[in-house]
C-alpha positions in Angstrom: -11.9 -10.1 29.7 -12.7 -12.4 32.6 -15.2 -12.0 35.3 -17.8 -10.0 33.3 -19.5 -9.9 30.0 -17.6 -7.8 27.5 -19.3 -6.5 24.4 -17.4 -7.0 21.2 -19.0 -5.6 18.2 -18.7 -7.6 15.0 -17.6 -4.7 12.9 -14.2 -4.5 11.1 -12.7 -2.3 8.5 -11.6 -3.9 5.2 -7.9 -3.3 6.2 -8.5 -5.0 9.5 -10.2 -8.0 7.9 -7.3 -8.3 5.4 -4.8 -8.2 8.3 -6.6 -11.0 10.2 -7.1 -13.1 7.0 -3.4 -12.7 6.2 -2.4 -13.7 9.7 -4.6 -16.8 9.5 -3.1 -17.7 6.1 0.5 -17.2 7.3 -0.1 -19.4 10.4 -1.8 -22.1 8.5 0.3 -22.3 5.3 3.8 -21.2 6.6 4.3 -21.1 10.4 2.4 -24.3 11.4 4.2 -26.5 8.7 7.6 -25.1 9.8 6.9 -25.8 13.5 5.4 -29.2 12.7 8.6 -30.1 10.8 10.8 -28.9 13.7 8.8 -31.0 16.2 9.1 -34.0 13.9 12.9 -33.5 13.6 13.2 -33.1 17.4 11.1 -36.2 18.0 13.4 -38.2 15.8 16.3 -37.4 18.2 15.0 -39.8 20.7 14.0 -39.2 24.3 11.2 -36.6 24.2 10.9 -36.1 28.0 14.1 -34.1 28.2 14.2 -32.7 24.6 13.8 -28.9 24.9 13.3 -28.4 21.2 10.5 -31.0 21.2 8.8 -29.6 24.3 9.0 -26.0 23.0 7.8 -27.0 19.6 4.7 -28.8 21.0 4.0 -25.7 23.1 4.4 -23.5 20.0 2.0 -25.7 18.0 -0.6 -25.5 20.8 -0.4 -21.7 20.7 -0.5 -21.6 16.9 -3.5 -24.0 16.8 -5.4 -21.9 19.4 -4.8 -18.7 17.4 -5.9 -20.4 14.2 -9.1 -21.6 15.9 -9.7 -18.1 17.3 -9.1 -16.4 13.9 -11.2 -18.9 12.0 -14.1 -18.4 14.4 -13.8 -14.6 14.6 -13.5 -14.1 10.8 -16.8 -15.9 10.4 -18.5 -13.6 12.9 -17.1 -10.3 11.5 -19.0 -7.8 9.3 -16.8 -5.8 7.0 -17.9 -2.1 6.9 -16.5 -0.9 3.6 -18.5 2.2 2.9 -19.0 5.6 4.5 -22.2 6.2 6.4 -25.1 8.1 4.7 -24.5 11.0 7.1 -20.8 11.8 7.1 -21.3 14.8 9.4 -21.8 12.5 12.3 -19.5 10.1 14.1 -20.0 6.4 13.1 -17.8 3.4 12.7 -14.6 4.1 10.7 -14.6 7.8 11.4 -11.5 9.8 12.3 -12.5 12.3 15.0 -10.4 15.3 16.1 -11.1 16.4 19.7 -10.0 19.1 22.0 -10.0 18.8 25.8 -10.7 21.6 28.3 -6.9 22.2 28.6 -6.6 22.9 24.8 -4.9 19.5 24.0 -5.9 18.1 20.6 -6.4 14.4 20.0 -7.3 12.4 17.0 -8.8 8.9 17.1 -10.2 6.5 14.5 -13.1 4.3 15.6 -12.5 0.7 14.5 -13.5 -2.8 15.5 -12.3 -4.5 18.7 -9.9 -6.7 16.6 -8.1 -3.6 15.2 -7.2 -1.6 18.3 -3.8 0.0 17.9 -2.8 2.7 20.4 0.2 3.7 18.3 -2.1 4.6 15.4 -4.8 6.1 17.6 -7.3 3.3 16.6 -9.9 2.9 19.4 -12.5 0.2 19.7 -16.1 1.1 18.8 -16.9 -0.6 22.2 -14.6 1.8 24.2 -16.1 4.5 26.5 -14.6 7.2 24.3 -16.1 5.8 21.1 -19.5 5.2 22.7 -19.5 8.8 23.9 -18.6 10.0 20.3 -21.1 8.0 18.3 -23.7 10.1 16.4 -22.2 13.3 17.6 -21.2 16.1 15.1 -18.7 19.0 14.8 -18.9 21.4 17.7 -20.6 18.9 20.0 -19.5 18.6 23.6 -18.6 15.1 24.7 -18.2 13.8 28.3 -16.3 10.6 28.7 -16.2 8.5 31.9 -12.7 7.1 32.2 -10.9 5.2 35.0 -9.1 8.4 35.9 -12.4 10.3 36.1 -14.7 12.2 33.8 -13.1 14.1 30.8 -14.8 16.7 28.6 -14.0 17.3 24.9 -15.4 19.2 22.0 -15.4 17.7 18.5 -13.3 19.7 16.1 -13.7 17.6 13.0 -14.9 14.3 11.6 -13.6 12.6 8.4 -13.9 9.2 6.7 
């Protein structure tokens, strides 16, 4: 996010932490050595200025190294939340929340860390407007969420961990 400060909570689920750790391990132990070898092979072919394989390989290495640096730094900042909250009747990090809007549409979201957002799995960031509106609420509570398209109203149907 450029132009303004963006809050990124340091929380992550155990599954999310494993996924980032696995990605870092793959990049460092498998992908980077493969690309490094490909660059070395391309460099051995001679003139590097017009060698597409060499140029592409160097670009790929820069991208891999940037991702490795990001993952290494981020993994050091993250706090794995591996237990349910003391009060499971309220919405906290890791909760699955079922909601109904004023038109009768039902939605289900899981509140996860910023590094785990996955729209296909309905994983939303704890820092999102929806999650912020849901935090500490309980079954039956009305929730109003400010969205780019306007304000939306929901009622919480269920909470599970």
